TITI-977471 format. One record per residue (C-alpha): x, y, z. Coordinates in steps of 0.1 Angstrom, whole numbers, padded with zeros to 4 digits, always signed. Layout:
% TITI-977471
XYZ...
***
This chain:
% TITI-977471
-0019-0163-0270-0040-0180-0243-0060-0207-0258-0091-0197-0238-0099-0164-0222-0096-0169-0184-0130-0173-0167-0144-0142-0149-0156-0146-0113-0186-0125-0103-0197-0113-0069-0233-0120-0078-0225-0157-0082-0213-0161-0046-0228-0191-0028-0219-0205+0006-0196-0235+0006-0213-0269+0005-0188-0283+0030-0170-0270+0061-0137-0282+0075-0138-0282+0113-0103-0295+0120-0072-0295+0099-0041-0316+0107-0010-0311+0086+0023-0330+0086+0053-0315+0066+0084-0335+0058+0108-0309+0044+0135-0322+0021+0162-0308-0001+0147-0322-0033+0110-0325-0024+0085-0319+0004+0058-0343+0014+0026-0330+0029+0001-0352+0047-0033-0337+0056-0062-0349+0077-0094-0329+0072-0126-0333+0093-0153-0323+0068-0191-0320+0071-0219-0306+0050-0227-0269+0056-0263-0265+0068-0263-0230+0053-0254-0242+0018-0279-0233-0009-0270-0264-0030-0263-0300-0021-0241-0320-0045-0232-0356-0039-0196-0347-0049-0169-0326-0032-0147-0303-0052-0114-0294-0035-0088-0268-0047-0053-0280-0056-0026-0269-0080+0008-0284-0089+0003-0313-0064+0015-0348-0071-0010-0371-0054+0005-0400-0034-0024-0413-0014-0060-0406-0007-0084-0421+0019-0119-0414+0034-0124-0426+0070-0093-0447+0068-0103-0465+0035-0080-0459+0005-0099-0445-0025-0097-0463-0058-0091-0441-0090-0127-0444-0100-0139-0425-0069-0121-0393-0077-0110-0371-0106-0080-0348-0106-0073-0319-0130-0049-0289-0131-0071-0269-0106-0083-0294-0081-0097-0327-0070-0133-0340-0072-0143-0367-0048-0174-0386-0059-0204-0396-0037-0190-0384-0004-0207-0389+0030-0223-0360+0049-0195-0361+0074-0161-0378+0071-0124-0375+0075-0103-0371+0044-0066-0381+0045-0042-0373+0017-0005-0371+0009+0011-0350-0018+0046-0343-0031+0055-0306-0039+0087-0289-0050+0093-0257-0030+0128-0252-0044+0114-0247-0079+0087-0223-0068+0096-0189-0083+0060-0176-0081+0065-0173-0043+0030-0186-0036+0023-0216-0014+0055-0232+0001+0087-0220-0014+0124-0217-0006+0139-0182+0000+0177-0186+0003+0182-0213+0029+0147-0209+0044+0114-0225+0037+0084-0201+0040+0049-0197+0028+0026-0171+0012-0010-0183+0010-0030-0151+0004-0050-0150-0017-0050-0186-0031-0016-0200-0024-0027-0227+0001-0040-0248-0028-0004-0253-0039+0003-0270-0005-0025-0296-0002-0061-0303-0013-0084-0279+0005-0115-0257+0003-0092-0227-0004-0117-0199+0002-0119-0174+0030-0153-0184+0043-0141-0219+0052-0125-0215+0086-0108-0244+0104-0087-0251+0134-0052-0260+0124-0026-0283+0140+0007-0284+0121+0037-0307+0125+0069-0300+0107+0099-0324+0104+0132-0312+0090+0170-0316+0093+0179-0302+0127+0212-0286+0116+0199-0269+0085+0166-0259+0099+0169-0255+0137+0139-0232+0138+0105-0246+0128+0075-0223+0131+0038-0223+0123+0006-0206+0135-0006-0206+0171+0012-0219+0201+0040-0246+0202+0029-0278+0219+0057-0304+0212+0093-0306+0201+0109-0340+0195+0146-0346+0185+0147-0376+0162+0175-0402+0160+0182-0395+0123+0194-0359+0129+0160-0344+0122+0135-0328+0146+0098-0326+0147+0078-0296+0161+0040-0293+0165+0020-0261+0166-0017-0257+0174-0038-0227+0166-0069-0225+0188-0087-0200+0166-0105-0210+0134-0090-0194+0104-0092-0196+0066-0064-0213+0047-0050-0180+0034-0038-0173+0070-0017-0205+0073+0020-0200+0077+0051-0221+0080+0088-0211+0083+0118-0234+0086+0154-0221+0087+0186-0213+0105+0173-0182+0122+0181-0160+0152+0155-0142+0172+0154-0111+0194+0129-0115+0222+0108-0093+0243+0074-0094+0260+0042-0075+0264+0017-0076+0292-0019-0070+0282-0044-0050+0303-0059-0083+0315-0025-0093+0328-0016-0119+0301+0021-0122+0293+0028-0124+0255+0062-0135+0243+0074-0114+0213+0100-0127+0188+0114-0114+0156+0133-0141+0136+0159-0131+0110+0190-0145+0094+0220-0144+0118+0238-0115+0102+0207-0093+0106+0200-0098+0143+0213-0063+0152+0188-0046+0129+0155-0056+0146+0153-0032+0176+0132-0006+0158+0107-0033+0146+0103-0046+0181+0097-0012+0195+0071-0005+0168+0054-0038+0176+0051-0029+0213+0038+0006+0204+0012-0010+0181+0000-0034+0207-0004-0007+0233-0021+0016+0208-0046-0010+0198-0055-0017+0234-0060+0020+0241-0078+0031+0209-0098+0000+0200-0099-0021+0232-0082-0051+0214-0058-0074+0232-0037-0100+0216-0050-0135+0221-0022-0161+0218+0008-0168+0241+0034-0158+0214+0036-0133+0186+0062-0139+0159+0076-0120+0129+0099-0135+0104+0119-0115+0078+0125-0131+0044+0143-0116+0013+0120-0130-0014+0085-0118-0009+0058-0106-0033+0042-0081-0009+0052-0060+0021+0041-0085+0047+0015-0110+0056-0007-0112+0087-0008-0150+0092-0023-0157+0126+0005-0154+0152+0033-0158+0126+0036-0127+0104+0060-0132+0075+0076-0099+0063+0095-0087+0034+0129-0079+0051+0125-0044+0038+0099-0038+0065+0118-0053+0095+0156-0045+0091+0169-0011+0100+0199+0007+0114+0208+0044+0111+0237+0034+0087+0215+0014+0064+0179+0027+0066+0164+0061+0058+0138+0080+0077+0112+0068+0053+0124+0032+0059+0120+0037+0097+0086+0051+0092+0076+0024+0068+0087-0003+0092+0066+0012+0120+0036+0015+0097+0037-0021+0083+0045-0037+0116+0014-0020+0130-0007-0029+0100+0000-0066+0102-0005-0066+0140-0038-0048+0137-0050-0075+0112-0051-0099+0142-0086-0085+0148-0094-0068+0116-0087-0096+0092-0080-0127+0113-0105-0129+0141-0130-0113+0117-0122-0121+0080-0137-0117+0045-0166-0138+0034-0152-0137-0002-0124-0119-0020-0147-0092-0033-0148-0081+0004-0110-0076+0005-0114-0040+0016-0133-0052+0047-0099-0061+0062-0075-0040+0041-0093-0007+0040-0101-0008+0077-0066-0019+0087-0049+0007+0065-0071+0034+0082-0060+0020+0116-0023+0020+0106-0026+0056+0092-0041+0068+0125-0014+0049+0145+0014+0065+0124-0002+0099+0128-0002+0095+0166+0034+0083+0165+0047+0112+0144+0034+0144+0127-0004+0140+0121-0005+0168+0096+0024+0155+0075+0011+0119+0077-0022+0131+0062-0005+0149+0034+0016+0118+0026-0015+0096+0025-0034+0121+0002-0004+0125-0021-0003+0087-0026-0040+0085-0032-0041+0114-0057-0010+0102-0076-0020+0065-0078-0056+0059-0068-0071+0088-0087-0051+0077-0117-0065+0042-0113-0100+0056-0112-0094+0074-0144-0080+0044-0162-0094+0012-0177-0084-0005-0144-0111+0015-0125-0131-0006-0101-0152-0001-0070-0137-0006-0035-0158-0037-0035-0153-0051-0070-0180-0068-0090-0158-0093-0108-0122-0105-0114-0102-0129-0135-0073-0131-0111-0078-0121-0075-0041-0111-0071-0048-0082-0094-0072-0067-0069-0046-0059-0043-0048-0023-0055-0047+0013-0042-0085+0014-0047-0091-0015-0023-0064-0004+0002-0060+0034+0002-0095+0044-0011-0109+0017+0012-0092+0034+0041-0107+0068+0031-0141+0051+0030-0136+0040+0066-0123+0074+0076-0154+0091+0062-0176+0068+0084-0155+0078+0114-0159+0115+0104-0196+0112+0099-0202+0094+0132-0176+0112+0154-0150+0096+0176-0173+0082+0203-0199+0067+0179-0172+0053+0157-0156+0035+0187-0190+0021+0196-0194+0009+0160-0161-0010+0160-0169-0025+0195-0202-0037+0180-0184-0051+0149-0160-0071+0171-0188-0083+0194-0212-0092+0166-0188-0109+0141-0159-0124+0161-0149-0157+0145-0169-0151+0114-0163-0143+0077-0184-0113+0068-0189-0084+0043-0185-0047+0039-0222-0044+0043-0219-0060+0077-0193-0035+0088-0213-0005+0076-0244-0018+0094-0224-0018+0127-0215+0018+0120-0251+0027+0113-0265+0009+0143-0239+0024+0167-0243+0059+0153-0281+0056+0149-0278+0067+0113-0291+0055+0080-0260+0048+0059-0277+0033+0029-0266+0061+0006-0231+0059+0019-0227+0023+0006-0223+0039-0029-0187+0044-0019-0183+0006-0019-0202-0002-0051-0194+0027-0074-0160+0033-0091-0146+0067-0099-0135+0099-0082-0164+0123-0075-0158+0159-0085-0172+0188-0066-0178+0221-0084-0181+0247-0057-0191+0284-0059-0191+0309-0030-0211+0341-0027-0209+0368+0000-0239+0390+0007-0226+0420+0025-0261+0435+0032-0273+0403+0049-0239+0392+0062-0244+0357+0047-0220+0335+0028-0234+0307+0006-0216+0277-0008-0232+0261-0039-0219+0225-0043-0225+0202-0073-0212+0167-0073-0205+0146-0104-0187+0113-0109-0174+0105-0144-0182+0072-0161-0160+0043-0155-0159+0008-0172-0193-0008-0168-0207+0022-0148-0220+0051-0168-0246+0066-0145-0237+0071-0109-0261+0077-0079-0251+0107-0058-0226+0100-0030-0230+0109+0007-0199+0131+0010-0185+0146+0043-0171+0180+0033-0151+0197+0060-0148+0234+0056-0136+0266+0074-0139+0303+0067-0110+0326+0072-0112+0363+0079-0089+0390+0066-0064+0383+0094-0063+0346+0085-0082+0335+0116-0110+0309+0115-0144+0326+0116-0174+0315+0136-0196+0292+0115-0233+0295+0119-0251+0274+0093-0287+0284+0086-0308+0267+0112-0280+0264+0138-0288+0276+0173-0252+0280+0183-0222+0291+0162-0190+0271+0162-0155+0282+0154-0131+0262+0133-0140+0234+0110-0176+0224+0101-0184+0190+0086-0211+0195+0059-0229+0165+0045-0235+0166+0007-0262+0142-0004-0278+0157-0034-0264+0163-0070-0266+0200-0061-0268+0215-0026-0265+0249-0011-0252+0257+0024-0259+0292+0038-0238+0307+0067-0252+0335+0087-0236+0364+0107-0205+0365+0085-0191+0399+0092-0168+0401+0062-0161+0384+0029-0143+0351+0039-0117+0330+0021-0132+0294+0022-0109+0266+0033-0124+0236+0015-0120+0198+0021-0101+0203+0053-0081+0172+0063-0091+0158+0029-0124+0147+0045-0135+0127+0014-0116+0112-0016-0129+0138-0041-0116+0165-0065-0127+0200-0057-0130+0228-0083-0132+0263-0068-0122+0295-0086-0095+0307-0062-0074+0336-0072-0036+0334-0069-0038+0358-0040-0064+0336-0021-0042+0306-0026-0012+0324-0012-0033+0336+0017-0044+0300+0025-0008+0288+0020+0003+0313+0047-0026+0313+0072-0048+0282+0070-0049+0265+0104-0054+0231+0087-0020+0217+0076-0035+0197+0047-0052+0228+0034-0020+0249+0036-0002+0222+0016-0031+0218-0009-0032+0256-0016+0006+0256-0023+0002+0225-0046-0027+0241-0064-0008+0274-0070+0023+0256-0081+0003+0234-0104-0014+0264-0120+0020+0281-0126+0035+0249-0141+0007+0241-0164+0007+0277-0176+0044+0273-0184+0037+0241-0203+0011+0260-0224+0034+0290-0228+0071+0283-0224+0078+0321-0221+0054+0325-0191+0073+0340-0161+0070+0330-0124+0046+0354-0107+0065+0375-0082+0039+0368-0056+0046+0331-0057+0083+0337-0051+0075+0360-0022+0050+0334-0008+0076+0307-0011+0102+0329+0007+0077+0338+0034+0070+0301+0040+0107+0292+0038+0116+0317+0066+0086+0308+0088+0102+0295+0120+0068+0288+0136+0059+0260+0112+0068+0224+0118+0098+0217+0094+0082+0185+0082+0050+0203+0072+0071+0231+0057+0090+0206+0035+0057+0193+0022+0043+0228+0015+0075+0237-0005+0076+0205-0025+0064+0210-0061+0037+0186-0075+0052+0155-0091+0054+0152-0129+0030+0123-0130+0004+0142-0110+0007+0173-0133+0001+0150-0163-0031+0139-0147-0044+0175-0148-0039+0177-0186-0062+0164-0214-0031+0150-0232+0000+0145-0211+0029+0166-0224+0058+0146-0211+0087+0169-0221+0067+0201-0214+0059+0191-0179+0095+0180-0171+0110+0212-0185+0085+0234-0167+0091+0217-0134+0129+0219-0138+0125+0256-0148+0105+0265-0117+0129+0246-0094+0158+0264-0110+0141+0298-0108+0132+0294-0071+0168+0282-0064+0183+0312-0082+0160+0338-0066+0161+0323-0031+0196+0309-0030+0206+0328+0002+0175+0318+0020+0178+0282+0009+0214+0280+0021+0203+0295+0054+0176+0268+0058+0200+0241+0048+0226+0251+0075+0200+0259+0102+0184+0224+0100+0215+0203+0104+0208+0176+0130+0237+0169+0152+0244+0140+0176+0233+0104+0173+0207+0096+0147+0171+0095+0160+0141+0086+0138+0118+0109+0159+0093+0133+0142+0113+0165+0150+0146+0151+0136+0129+0136+0105+0113+0170+0098+0145+0189+0100+0163+0164+0077+0134+0165+0053+0135+0203+0050+0173+0204+0048+0174+0179+0020+0146+0197+0001+0167+0229+0003+0197+0210-0010+0176+0196-0039+0166+0231-0050+0202+0244-0046+0215+0216-0068+0196+0230-0097+0223+0256-0099+0256+0249-0117+0277+0263-0089+0308+0246-0077+0303+0255-0040+0269+0239-0040+0282+0208-0057+0309+0206-0030+0282+0210-0003+0264+0180-0017+0296+0159-0019+0305+0168+0016+0271+0158+0029+0275+0124+0012+0310+0119+0026+0303+0131+0062+0267+0119+0066+0262+0098+0097+0229+0084+0085+0215+0068+0054+0189+0095+0049+0214+0123+0043+0238+0100+0024+0212+0087-0001+0197+0122-0005+0231+0136-0016+0239+0106-0038+0206+0108-0055+0212+0144-0065+0247+0136-0076+0235+0107-0098+0217+0132-0120+0251+0146-0131+0275+0130-0156+0309+0136-0139+0338+0114-0130+0332+0122-0094+0296+0109-0096+0308+0076-0111+0335+0074-0084+0309+0079-0055+0284+0054-0070+0312+0028-0072+0323+0036-0036+0288+0033-0023+0285-0001-0040+0318-0013-0026+0308-0003+0009+0273-0019+0009+0276-0048-0016+0268-0073+0012+0235-0056+0022+0207-0064-0003+0184-0037+0010+0209-0009+0008+0218-0020-0028+0181-0017-0036+0185+0021-0030+0216+0021-0052+0197+0005-0080+0168+0029-0076+0186+0062-0075+0204+0053-0108+0171+0042-0123+0155+0076-0114+0184+0097-0127+0174+0125-0151+0205+0117-0173+0197+0111-0209+0216+0077-0208+0196+0064-0179+0178+0036-0198+0211+0024-0211+0225+0023-0176+0194+0004-0163+0198-0022-0190+0234-0027-0180+0224-0030-0143+0201-0059-0152+0234-0079-0158+0249-0067-0125+0258-0096-0102+0238-0080-0074+0206-0079-0094+0182-0108-0096+0150-0107-0116+0137-0135-0094+0137-0112-0064+0106-0089-0063+0125-0062-0043+0152-0060-0069+0126-0058-0097+0108-0030-0079+0141-0012-0071+0154-0011-0107+0127-0019-0132+0098-0004-0112+0118+0027-0102+0126+0034-0138+0092+0028-0153+0071+0043-0126+0094+0070-0111+0112+0084-0141+0085+0096-0164+0106+0117-0188+0129+0087-0196+0103+0059-0195+0081+0079-0218+0109+0086-0243+0094+0096-0276+0111+0067-0294+0093+0041-0274+0125+0026-0260+0111+0027-0224+0079+0008-0235+0100-0018-0253+0121-0022-0222+0090-0027-0200+0074-0052-0225+0106-0073-0225+0107-0073-0187+0071-0082-0183+0074-0112-0206+0106-0123-0188+0089-0119-0154+0057-0136-0164+0074-0170-0166+0089-0165-0132+0064-0145-0111+0031-0135-0128+0020-0114-0098+0050-0091-0102+0047-0091-0140+0010-0080-0138+0018-0051-0116+0044-0039-0142+0018-0041-0170-0004-0016-0152+0022+0011-0160+0009+0012-0195-0028+0009-0187-0033+0046-0193-0018+0047-0227-0048+0067-0241-0038+0097-0220-0008+0104-0242-0001+0118-0277-0010+0096-0307+0026+0085-0313+0031+0073-0277-0004+0058-0277+0006+0036-0306+0039+0026-0291+0023+0016-0258-0006-0001-0274+0018-0022-0295+0036-0035-0264+0003-0044-0247-0008-0063-0278+0026-0080-0280+0022-0091-0244-0014-0102-0249-0005-0122-0280+0024-0141-0264+0018-0178-0261+0012-0190-0226+0008-0156-0210-0004-0159-0174-0039-0152-0163-0026-0123-0141-0010-0105-0170-0038-0114-0195-0064-0097-0173-0045-0064-0170-0033-0063-0206-0068-0071-0220-0086-0046-0198-0060-0019-0207-0067-0024-0244
***
């Protein structure tokens, strides 16, 4: 067990830094056994500091101090003190230059923070607090400095030496080494520092900004991957153009670089001018990447590029403000992806993720506000609440203000705070000023945790031709927050007439009626909205476009849900009606295993299935049943087996009743010709593979042959992996043969093998855990690689509920073992795995005890990391 409970950091304790660092010069001497880092920091006292100490405390971890000097004078040991977390310099002047040299060991850095070795490449990851593992520094986001970086390394092994900013000098040295210097003209916090050194190849392009500046674009990869970067480059150019058109933001350096690395804790990192990416979000070809991979690359490339303004030029004052950059930038990348593809489908995908993961986080011991009040380990706050719910909070402001006022708000934000480290309050104030609105109440979305619940009742008065909506809001208690103030909630609604058309909406007090969607503003715990001149009883369409991250309770009949599923003009609402109806049927089946499928649902499913007027991508979403995990969230006590059995039963019933229609859809949506990751082709493949998934519920030889044929003849990874995933659920000699053939074909491609690991980990077979444990010993698996961990261990524990939550606790023991193994290598990855047991109290008493025992075992292990300690202790 930890000797001492890790210290908690509180937002209320924030104080401005006592010192600032105007200029930072770094010299890296990269070696095969060790790396030496020299630093020259120009420091001065901060006039805005609230306290004034004679000493200076610098952050630094795992650094071997070699030399230390102030203004050129070496310091004697009595003038400083070093411990495991930093360096304290005694009695420093008000302004001075600090010079230091340290020794670090990147080759031994399995945590993948600071400077580390990935294969034959040196690279860095400094967000959130990794720079302190490189040199002594004020490693906090409100200390912004101008960096000049010089890198020296063996010319043959590391011909490419990169850092932030623009290259200013390259020198070939007589000893076979080379020296390259980079200067970043923009001040930045240390977390945005980056360095890469390796034997890399680049694809190059350029972009001309509206002001006529030519920007060189380069994507660096290992030599064998140079043919897989075209999609990433196209996505980058689309993102640059979109940001210029939608936000008026131009890129500001002469060169923009992306580097793909295989060992990376996150998806990517927005380091100024030098974005370091997990190779998963750069490399793609039709043979190796699925439609989802192509879309993911486009989204993440855009996200990191958009950070250049929303995160780099304007950054966070402190880490409690993390959503200032992440929530805003996720919203920006969501809107970009919607414009690049199917807007309706993109919205559904975002909401599904939010409901499945963020709503669950809000209902767990891990619940926290978008702007947290405290943390033990900042890495644990890179959460769906900060990112995805944070994006919804920005979206609500855009909805409340309207497009023009929102754009004025962002323009004001960039003008007012460029080059500064600021807060979420600063952002909201820009929105309020630009929209000429009081958004004080809206700030509750940043400070209060939990998912608000709206109980809505509708009443039609035929005599007066009015329709009223009575809305009550309530937010359940969360850790440390029992009583919540009412939220300001934008509630988008429509009213459908008996033909399924949108009715005119005339709210009491309106002078003109509008048709379509109306944005209501809920401010009170209970509020009534009265619509006038309503000629017939309407069917309300509520929370259109998912206008706020809330849960809605409305007593729809099955017939009304089927009506909305067939007619609603809002794609999200069509999908939501189908999900609600399927959820109702499935939970009834869990409660009563003899409960039949309502014939109306089968007919509605058939009607949707044969609707040629609907976008196939949207249709695939509408016809996809709610996930098992989401169904469990709707129950007081999760019935693991009951949910799984009910869902399999409904899929099989639909397949049996609609086999002919499903086969027709399967064949009609075949995509011929060369692979294209465009929205239309993606939609057709999505619908086709959904139809195949339903059909594979049937034990018919011709359907099995159809699936095998798709695997063997597929000209793209989307269709191949869809077929192989379905076959992996079956225990047949042919399945084993195809899995082995897939491995033999793709054993040299780590990203494709990640798919191979995942589809086996998510198999419904009863021996899946045994197979996963065997795959841990597979030569292609490495527990030191985060992608491999997520592909195998993560896929099993988070994506295979019925096997992970086995009644004997074997899945929990497996996870406990892996967390402890990972914690010694990479605490960040280990802590994310612990979260999978954070909601142990939602299960039956037996499973509760089994999960609790593993959490206690983890917590009581000697030397457990601060990352894992925080999650395990909060879970208990």
